Steps between C-alpha positions, in 0.01 A plus 500: 500500500785745558567519126147449371359799315165492676514270802817619672402855599144391588585202719413527869758331723346216701609664826256786420214283376315466834492877552385557141221244529383642834486846343308371198250316722446818703447706184254241371302518824486880490381509141225247574387660829257745340264451206591644163357846441401388150265244653315773694449749216146500370342357815 
């Protein structure tokens, strides 16, 4: 991956994977906590 044109710079080291996944799970929960405004328009 260090010399790959696309994968190298985008690779997340495994030692950082847990923190990244915890952050992504938290972001997912926040985005799903409230209904979409689009679903309420026209009611």
